[in-house]
Every structure is written in structure tokens, then in C-alpha cells.
N, C-alpha and C positions, 0 to 999 in steps of 0.2 A: 586529893591528887589527880582528878577527873578533871579541874580547867588550867593544866600545865598542857603545853601544845609536844605532839608527839614526837619534836624535834630535844625540845629538852628535854622531856621524859628516856631519850634515848642518849642524853647526854648524860646525864645523872646516872646512869646504868655504864657508862663508858667509863666515870671516875672509881666508881664502889664497884674493889679490887675486888671484894668478896663474895666469892664464890663461882667469879663466873671460867668457862668453859671454853672447851676447845665448840663444846656445839656452838655455844648463844653467839661465837663469835660468823660459824658456819652461818644463820638465822638473820642474822644481820646482812653477812656480807647478799646475803638471799634476797635477799628484800627490799640490800641496795639495787641488784643484776636487774631483777625484773618491774623496777622503778626504771631505772637507765630505757630497755626493751619497747617499750609500756612510753617514753617519748619520744626516743632515733622511731620509735611507730610513724604515730603524730607527726611529726617531727619529716619525715620524710615527706605523709601522705599533704602535707606543706609545702610542703619546696615545690611538690612535683604540682600538683594544681596551679602556683603560681610560674614556672616555668611550664603547667599549655598555654595560660593565659595569654604571654608572653611570648607566642611558638604561633598566636593566632594572629593576633597581633603584628606579628613583622608576619606571613603571610597572607592578611588583608595589605599591609603597606604594601608590598611586592605585586599585589598581585590589581593595584592598584594602578604602579607603579607602569607595571608591563601595560597596564589599556590604555594609558597613555601618546 
């Protein structure tokens, strides 16, 4: 079972209805929320960096046009 991916193990666990409790569902939901939160932070940083780069390019172009 060590060779199975995390997603495969979660899917198998969700299919197995014996012994599932509310606690297990809450734990799975907590993991999904944590992963989504981590991805959101990284995505915001990446987008912010890209927007800053575009802003610098635009400012450089405006400054060049103003000096001509």
C-alpha cells in the first residue's frame, strides 16, 4: 500500500463505507482546505509579481513617451 498515491488511498477510503465517521469527513475537509489555502497564497504571490512586472514595463514606456 506504500506505493499508492495519496489520491488513490483517499479514493479507496471514501469508497469503503465501513467505519466512516463524521470525524474522518472533517479531517478530509480540513486537509482539502489547507491545500487550497496554500495554493491561494502561492497564486496570489505569483500574480502579484507578474502585475508588478507589467506595471514597471508600462511606467517605463510612459516615461519614454513623455521624454520624446
